[in-house]
C-alpha positions, 0 to 999 in steps of 0.5 A: 491529545493526538487524533488518529486517522485510519488510511487502511481499508479492511482486509475482505473478499471483495470485487476490488481485490484481484485474488480471493480471500477466504475466511474459515471461522472457528465459532466459540462453541465449536472451538471447545471440541478442537480442544478436546473439550465441550461447550458445557466445560466453559462459562456460558458454554463458549470457548474462544474463537479463531479464524483461518485466513487465506490470501496473498501478501499484497491483499488489502493495505500493505507495503511492497519491500524491495524484494518484491521488485527483484532480487537485487537493489542497487546492486545488493540483495533486496530487503524482504519485508521482515528486514525493512527498517522500522524507522522508515516506517514512521515520519512526517507525511505529505499528501499530494493532490493528483486527483486531476490526473485522468484514470489510466494516465501515468503521474509525471515528475512535473505533476509531483512537483506542481503538487508539492508546490500546491501543498507549499512543501519542500521534500525532506529525507524521511518524508512519507509521500501519499498520493491522493488520486481519489481511487478509493471511492471505487473500493468495492467494485471491479472499477478499482482494479482499472480505473486510477492513475499511477506514478511513472518511473521518472516520478518515482526516481524524482521522489526517491532521490530526494530522500523519500523511502515510503511512497503510498497511493490510495489505489489498487497499485502504484504503477498505472493499471495492469491493462494500460501497461500491457496494451502499451507494451503490446502496441510499442514493443517498449518494455519500458511501459511495464511496471516502471515504478516498481522496477525503479526499486531494482536501482534504489530501494524504497517502499510502497504502500498500496490500497491506502484510503481516507486521504480526503479526511486528512485536514491538510496536505502536511502537519501529520505523522504516518506510521506504517509498520508491516507484518514481518512475514519472513522472507516475503516481498510484502506485508499486510500493513495498518496505515495510520496518520497521527495529528496533534 
């Protein structure tokens, strides 16, 4: 008998989203008129409801495809979200405890390896790595957009070169907060401060899971399987994803 742990946030309009979410509800009674009928034509005076949702592909828990990082990855056309191999989206999960890294700072390759050592785990190709920063505790507030640690480019390379195809984080983005990156760029003029984790995907293709949640509900750093199949939005750089951990 398997146990399921939902690692996703609900898609909703909240201060934790950088872009608005609108949901227009077509209620059970009003839906009848859209069909050219009346509520009285249906049992209990109700037809079937519907919703029209306006949002970006990066709203809520979602997966970034290589196309999001740039048009090419490794010199080849970058995969859109509907072209992502499904076998990349299911496999053994590894939770890395990085809650000690201060908000705004970059998670280094050394810190990734230290977290792996603490988990007593050696990376294998196909592992899905989940970065536990604790930032999901801020979900629902504007601080969620600014107060979290992000992955550095060299740490991204460290993981991908060891066969990791999916890297997830329980924060707004995989890189450091936007404000931190832009401030460092303007101070130094070094473009390397701008989205280094994302842009590494132009060298080697990999997938990101952003806005994960409940990583603290996992009973251990390993011993679970992750399922994270994205919605196949044709030609898009990202897709909404229900991320679930399965435990025996």
